[in-house]
C-alpha positions as CSV (number, residue, x, y, z in Angstrom):
1,N,-8.8,5.8,22.7
2,V,-11.5,5.9,20.1
3,A,-12.7,2.7,18.4
4,T,-14.1,4.2,15.3
5,V,-13.8,7.6,13.4
6,D,-16.0,8.4,10.5
7,V,-15.2,11.6,8.4
8,S,-17.2,12.8,5.4
9,T,-16.8,16.0,3.4
10,S,-17.8,17.2,0.0
11,G,-14.5,19.0,-0.3
12,S,-10.9,18.0,0.5
13,L,-9.7,16.7,3.8
14,G,-6.3,18.0,4.9
15,A,-3.6,19.2,2.4
16,A,-0.3,18.0,1.0
17,G,1.7,19.7,3.7
18,A,-0.9,19.6,6.4
19,P,-2.7,16.2,6.4
20,F,-5.6,15.3,8.7
21,A,-4.0,13.6,11.7
22,I,-5.5,10.4,13.2
23,S,-4.2,8.8,16.4
24,N,-5.6,6.3,18.9
25,A,-8.3,5.0,16.6
26,Q,-8.7,1.4,15.6
27,H,-11.0,1.9,12.5
28,V,-11.1,5.0,10.4
29,S,-13.5,5.7,7.5
30,V,-12.9,8.8,5.3
31,K,-15.1,9.9,2.3
32,T,-14.3,13.1,0.4
33,G,-15.6,14.7,-2.7
34,Q,-12.1,15.9,-3.6
35,D,-8.6,15.0,-2.3
36,A,-7.9,13.2,1.0
37,Y,-4.6,13.7,2.9
38,V,-4.4,11.6,6.1
39,T,-1.6,10.8,8.5
40,T,-1.7,8.1,11.3
41,T,0.7,7.5,14.1
42,N,-0.7,4.4,15.7
43,E,-0.9,0.7,14.6
44,P,-2.5,-1.6,13.8
45,I,-5.2,0.4,12.1
46,S,-8.0,-0.4,9.7
47,L,-8.5,2.5,7.3
48,N,-11.0,3.0,4.5
49,I,-10.6,6.1,2.2
50,N,-12.9,6.9,-0.7
51,A,-11.7,10.0,-2.4
52,G,-13.2,12.0,-5.2
53,G,-9.7,13.1,-6.1
54,A,-6.3,11.9,-4.9
55,A,-5.7,10.0,-1.7
56,Q,-2.5,10.1,0.3
57,L,-1.9,8.2,3.6
58,N,1.3,9.0,5.6
59,A,2.2,6.4,8.2
60,S,4.7,7.5,10.8
61,G,6.6,5.4,13.2
62,E,9.2,2.6,13.0
63,V,6.7,-0.1,11.9
64,A,3.2,0.6,10.4
65,K,0.8,-2.3,10.2
66,L,-2.2,-1.2,8.1
67,G,-5.3,-2.8,6.8
68,V,-6.3,-0.3,4.0
69,Q,-9.1,0.0,1.5
70,I,-8.4,3.0,-0.7
71,V,-10.4,4.0,-3.7
72,A,-9.4,7.2,-5.4
73,Q,-10.4,9.0,-8.6
74,G,-6.8,10.3,-8.8
75,D,-3.6,8.9,-7.4
76,A,-3.6,6.5,-4.4
77,I,-0.4,7.0,-2.3
78,I,0.9,5.5,0.9
79,V,4.2,6.8,2.4
80,S,5.8,5.2,5.5
81,S,8.7,6.8,7.4
82,G,9.7,3.3,8.7
83,S,8.7,-0.2,7.6
84,L,5.2,-0.9,6.2
85,T,3.1,-4.0,6.5
86,L,-0.1,-4.1,4.3
87,T,-2.3,-6.8,5.9
88,A,-4.1,-9.4,3.9
89,G,-7.3,-8.0,2.4
90,S,-5.8,-4.6,1.8
91,S,-6.8,-2.9,-1.5
92,L,-5.6,0.2,-3.4
93,E,-7.4,1.4,-6.5
94,S,-6.9,4.4,-8.6
95,K,-9.6,5.1,-11.2
96,T,-7.6,7.6,-13.4
97,G,-4.2,7.9,-11.7
98,S,-1.5,5.6,-10.4
99,I,-0.7,3.8,-7.1
100,K,2.5,4.5,-5.2
101,V,3.5,2.6,-2.0
102,V,6.8,3.9,-0.5
103,A,8.5,2.9,2.7
104,A,11.8,4.2,4.1
105,N,12.6,0.6,5.2
106,D,10.9,-2.7,4.3
107,I,7.5,-3.4,2.7
108,I,5.7,-6.6,3.6
109,A,2.6,-7.3,1.5
110,S,0.5,-10.5,0.8
111,G,-3.1,-10.7,0.0
112,T,-3.1,-7.1,-1.3
113,A,-4.9,-5.9,-4.5
114,L,-3.5,-3.1,-6.6
115,V,-5.8,-1.8,-9.3
116,A,-4.6,1.0,-11.6
117,Q,-2.9,1.4,-14.9
118,S,0.4,1.6,-13.1
119,A,1.6,0.9,-9.5
120,I,5.0,1.3,-7.8
121,M,6.1,-0.4,-4.6
122,Q,9.4,1.2,-3.5
123,A,11.3,0.3,-0.4
124,G,14.5,1.7,1.1
125,G,15.0,-1.8,2.5
126,A,13.4,-5.0,1.0
127,I,10.0,-5.9,-0.4
128,K,8.8,-9.2,1.0
129,G,5.7,-11.4,1.2
130,E,4.2,-12.5,4.5
131,N,6.4,-15.1,6.1
132,T,4.0,-18.0,5.9
133,V,3.6,-21.3,4.1
134,N,0.7,-20.3,1.9
135,P,0.6,-16.5,1.6
136,A,-2.1,-14.9,-0.4
137,P,-0.8,-13.3,-3.6
138,I,-0.5,-9.6,-4.4
139,T,-3.2,-9.2,-7.1
140,V,-2.2,-6.8,-9.9
141,A,-4.5,-5.2,-12.5
142,G,-2.1,-3.0,-14.6
143,E,1.7,-2.6,-14.6
144,L,3.6,-3.1,-11.3
145,Q,7.1,-1.8,-10.6
146,L,9.0,-3.3,-7.6
147,K,12.0,-1.2,-6.5
148,A,14.1,-2.1,-3.5
149,S,17.5,-1.5,-2.1
150,E,17.9,-4.8,-0.2
151,G,16.1,-7.5,-2.1
152,I,12.7,-8.5,-3.4
153,G,11.2,-11.6,-2.0
154,G,13.5,-14.5,-0.9
155,F,14.1,-18.2,-1.2
156,D,12.0,-19.0,1.9
157,Y,8.4,-18.0,2.6
158,N,9.1,-14.3,2.1
159,R,8.8,-14.7,-1.7
160,V,6.7,-12.1,-3.5
161,L,3.7,-14.0,-4.9
162,L,1.8,-12.3,-7.7
163,Q,-1.5,-12.9,-9.5
164,F,-2.3,-11.0,-12.6
165,N,-5.8,-9.9,-13.5
166,G,-6.1,-8.8,-17.1
167,P,-4.1,-9.1,-20.3
168,S,-2.2,-5.8,-19.8
169,S,-0.9,-6.8,-16.3
170,A,2.9,-6.9,-16.1
171,V,5.7,-6.6,-13.5
172,S,9.2,-5.2,-13.5
173,A,11.7,-5.4,-10.7
174,F,14.8,-3.4,-9.7
175,N,17.0,-4.2,-6.8
176,G,19.7,-1.8,-5.7
177,T,22.6,-2.6,-3.3
178,H,22.2,-6.3,-2.3
179,G,19.8,-9.1,-1.9
180,D,17.9,-11.6,-4.1
181,V,15.0,-11.0,-6.4
182,V,12.5,-13.9,-6.0
183,I,9.1,-13.4,-7.6
184,A,6.6,-16.2,-8.2
185,G,3.3,-16.3,-10.0
186,V,0.2,-18.0,-8.7
187,D,0.2,-20.3,-11.8
188,G,4.0,-20.8,-11.9
């Protein structure tokens, strides 16, 4: 087990089909001059990626619980083969591209910042907020699309709470097979 891993390169790290693999580390910091492709198999993990190009994080396992800080000049992408929890304080920013967060099962996010012209959260299951009385909102700067197969938010504490930053911020939601769509704004 390694507590901290720091990786820095002026080029790319990993590749689309062959990402840089991280396991048994609690905190990982990656800085690249170009693209960064990273995969992790353990959780919980704290991960910082600063990419001069695109950044893609693949999280494998049934449930991934990640605290992420991603700043990319290009697209910022997280793909989970199971369920994905983005812990409060997580932030994804794309300077010139878009943000895409995809999970095969559920996505749970509260207290997460999404900064890009466009962002998509897409779940094979449901998209929910943290199950707590006063969850922190998902802060959105840009357009956010929520796409789920089994509901978005809920009538209990799993509601998706949003806070918009900027006049061009907007949200659209699509739910597939079943489940409710419950979205609340910080100011109503």
